[in-house]
TORKOLDREN-802075 format. One record per residue (C-alpha): residue in one letter; x, y, z. Coordinates in Angstrom, 1 decimal. Example, Ala and Ser with C-alpha at 12.3 -4.5 7.8 and 13.67 -1.06 7.14 Angstrom:
TORKOLDREN-802075
PT   residu       px       py       pz
PT        a     12.3     -4.5      7.8
PT        s     13.7     -1.1      7.1
END
This chain:
TORKOLDREN-802075
PT   residu       px       py       pz
PT        k     13.3      9.0    -16.1
PT        q     14.9      6.4    -13.7
PT        a     14.4      8.8    -10.6
PT        i     10.7      9.0    -11.4
PT        i     10.6      5.1    -11.6
PT        d     12.6      4.7     -8.4
PT        l     10.4      7.6     -6.4
PT        s      7.1      5.8     -7.7
PT        a      8.4      2.6     -6.5
PT        i      9.2      3.8     -2.9
PT        f      6.1      5.7     -2.8
PT        y      4.3      2.4     -3.8
PT        q      6.1      0.5     -1.1
PT        k      5.1      3.0      1.7
PT        r      1.3      2.9      0.6
PT        r      1.5     -0.7      0.5
PT        k      2.9     -0.8      4.1
PT        i      0.1      1.7      5.4
PT        y     -2.4     -0.1      3.6
PT        s     -1.0     -3.7      5.3
PT        l     -0.7     -1.9      8.7
PT        t     -4.3     -0.5      8.5
PT        e     -5.9     -3.8      7.2
PT        c     -4.3     -5.7     10.1
PT        l     -5.5     -3.1     12.7
PT        i     -9.1     -3.2     11.4
PT        k     -9.2     -6.9     11.4
PT        e     -8.0     -6.9     15.1
PT        l    -10.4     -4.2     15.9
PT        q    -13.3     -6.2     14.8
PT        s    -12.9     -8.6     17.6
PT        f    -13.3     -5.9     20.1
PT        a    -17.1     -6.3     21.0
PT        e    -17.1     -2.8     22.4
PT        i    -15.7     -1.1     19.2
PT        k    -17.7      0.0     16.4
PT        l    -15.6      0.7     13.2
PT        f    -16.2      3.4     10.8
PT        s    -13.3      2.7      8.4
PT        f    -12.3      0.1      5.9
PT        p     -8.7     -0.8      4.9
PT        n     -7.1      2.3      3.2
PT        e     -3.8      3.6      2.0
PT        c     -4.3      6.9      4.1
PT        g     -3.7      4.8      7.3
PT        i     -6.7      6.3      9.1
PT        v     -9.1      4.3     11.1
PT        s    -12.1      5.8     13.1
PT        f    -13.9      4.0     15.8
PT        l    -16.5      4.3     18.5
PT        h    -16.0      2.5     22.1
PT        e    -19.5      1.8     23.0
PT        n    -18.4      2.2     26.8
PT        a    -16.9      5.6     26.8
PT        p    -16.9      8.9     25.1
PT        s    -14.0      9.5     22.3
PT        e    -12.5     12.1     24.6
PT        r    -12.0      9.7     27.6
PT        v    -10.6      7.0     25.1
PT        e     -8.3      9.4     23.8
PT        e     -7.1     10.6     27.3
PT        a     -6.6      6.9     28.4
PT        l     -4.7      5.8     25.4
PT        n     -2.4      9.2     25.6
PT        e     -1.8      8.5     29.2
PT        n     -0.4      4.9     27.8
PT        g      1.8      6.7     25.5
PT        i     -0.8      6.0     22.5
PT        i     -1.6      9.1     20.6
PT        v     -4.7      9.3     19.1
PT        r     -7.5     12.0     18.3
PT        s    -11.0     12.3     19.3
PT        g    -14.0     14.4     18.4
PT        y    -15.5     15.7     15.3
PT        h    -12.2     15.9     13.3
PT        c    -13.3     19.2     11.7
PT        a    -16.4     17.5     10.2
PT        p    -19.5     17.9     12.6
PT        k    -22.0     17.4      9.9
PT        i    -20.9     14.0      9.0
PT        h    -21.1     12.9     12.7
PT        e    -24.9     13.7     12.5
PT        f    -25.0     11.5      9.3
PT        l    -23.2      8.8     11.3
PT        g    -25.1      9.0     14.5
PT        t    -21.8     10.0     16.4
PT        a    -22.9     13.6     17.0
PT        d    -22.9     13.1     20.8
PT        g    -19.0     12.8     21.3
PT        g    -17.5     12.0     17.8
PT        l    -15.1      9.3     17.1
PT        t    -11.4      8.2     18.1
PT        r     -9.2      8.4     15.2
PT        i     -5.6      6.5     15.1
PT        s     -3.5      7.4     11.9
PT        l     -0.7      5.3     10.8
PT        s      2.3      5.9      8.6
PT        e      5.0      3.9      6.9
PT        h      7.3      4.6     10.1
PT        n      4.9      2.6     12.5
PT        t      5.5     -1.1     13.0
PT        e      3.5     -4.1     13.7
PT        r      4.9     -4.1     17.2
PT        e      3.5     -0.5     17.7
PT        l      0.1     -1.5     16.4
PT        y     -0.2     -4.6     18.8
PT        a      1.1     -2.4     21.7
PT        f     -1.8      0.0     20.9
PT        l     -4.4     -2.9     20.7
PT        s     -2.9     -4.5     24.1
PT        v     -3.7     -1.2     25.7
PT        l     -6.9     -0.6     24.2
PT        s     -8.0     -4.1     25.3
PT        r     -7.0     -3.2     29.0
PT        l     -9.1      0.0     29.1
PT        k    -11.7     -0.4     31.6
PT        f    -14.5      2.3     31.6
END
């Protein structure tokens, strides 16, 4: 029984960290005039956004060139992009985990803020 309690506590701590990082990322992204968010704070660590000056694949390429790994496009859900109004290129998605740090989060934000399209 104690093992289950301990594992539950560890799982909760991981979820809480992911939520905290996601919440921080979303708050910071809200200050970017060219970014439109399609996410809210969550325990999954997934944040999707649209850069209004560049297609999602170009944002992905630019971030990847700077050592930031993200994904772009329709994420196996093209119909939802019709609903969201993003069918012309999809979204950029960053996924956080309990292994990410605030330093990495701010490094991503720094690179994103310097991108010029």
